[in-house]
N, C-alpha and C positions, 0 to 999 in steps of 0.2 A: 396403692396410690393411683394406678391407672383407673380402677373402678371409681374411686372418689372423683377424679377429674371427669370421667365420662358422665357421672351422675350430675355434677355441677353443670357441665355443658348441656346435658339434656334439660335441666331445670331452666337454664338461661334461654335456650332456644324455644322451649315449650311455652315460656312466658309470653313470647311473641306469636308463635304459630298456633298455640292452643285456642285462643279466641277465634281465629280464622276457621280452624277445623270445627270448633263447636258451633259456630254459626251455620256451617254447611250441614251439620248433623242434627241441628235443633229439632226439626220436625220428626225425624226418626226417633230421637231420644224421647221426645214427648210421647209419641205413640207407644214405645216400649214401656216406659215407666208408668203410663196411664193404666196399663194392664196389670200392674202389680197389686197383690192383695192388700186390703186395708189392715192396719195393725201388724204388719209383717216385721220380721227381723231380717235385716239385710246386711250381707257382707259384700263390700266392694274391694276387689283385689286389683292393685295398681291404681289407686284412687287419684294419684297425681295431685293437681291443685284443687281437686274436688269439684270439677265442672259438672258432674252429674247430680250433685246435691240440689241444684235448682229444679230438678225433675222428680226427685224422690218425694213420694206422698208425705204430707205433713203428719199423717196419722201413723207413720212408721214408729213401732214401739222400740226398736233397737237398730242402731246404725253403727256398723263396725267398718273401719277403713284400714286396709292393710297397705302400707306404703313404706318400703324400706329406704327410699331416697330422702334423706334428711333435709335436703335443700328444698323440698316441696312441702314440708310439714306446716310451716307457718301459713302458706297460702291455703293449704287444705283446711286447716282449722278456721281460717277467716271465712272460707266458703261455707263451711258447716254452720258457723255462727250466723252468717247472712241468711242461710236457708232455714234458720230456726232450730238447728240441731246442736245445741250447746252441750248435750250429754254424749256426743259422739265418742266412741272408743277408737283410739288410733293405735295400731300395732305397727311398729317400725322394724320388726325382724324380717329377715329374708323369708320368703314364702316356704322355702324348703326346710327351714328349721322352726318355723312357728308351729305351735301346737294348737291347731284349730280343733275344737271339739266336734265329734261326730253328731250329725243330725241336729245341729244347733241353729240353722238359719233357714228361713222360708225361701229366700232368694239369694243367689250368689251372682254378682255382676263382675265379670272379668274383663279388664282392659287388655289391649294387645301387649301382653307381657312376654311374648315369645322370645324376645331378644335379651331379656334380663334374668331368665331362669336357666338352670343347668340341665334340667330334664323336664320338658313340657309334659310328657306322658305321666310322670310321677305326680307332678303338680296338679294336673287335671284330675287324676284319680283321687288325690287328697281333697280337692275342692268338691268333687262329686260326693265324697263321703261326709263332708260337713253340712251338706244340704239336706233338708227334710225331704225324703223321697216319697213320691206317690201322693203328694198333696198339692 
C-alpha cells in the first residue's frame, strides 16, 4: 500500500514538475536524441509520462517503454500517440522481474530510476545485456 501511495504521489507531483524539468533539459535531450541511429529499436526504462518521445527520431522502428507506475501509463500513451508512436510497446512490470530479451535493442535510455529499484547494480547489468553491444 505504501508503494502504491508513493507512486501516486510521484505521478501527481511529476505532472507539475515534469514540464519545468523538461524545459530545462530540452536542449540536452535534443542533442542526445539527435545522435541516435535511424531505424533503431529503443527501450526506455522509467519512461514516466513519455516526455522523451518528443525527441525520439520518427524513423524509430521499435519503441518499448518500461514503466511500472500505473498512474503514469495514460499520460505515457498519450505522449506516444502525440509523437506518432501509436505502436509503442508498454511494459508495466517491475524492472527486476521483466524478462527483457538479450541483444534486442539498439539503444537503451534509462531515466533516474535509482530510487525505485531494489538493486541498481543488477538492473544495470540486465539493461546492458539487452542492448546490442558493439554497434
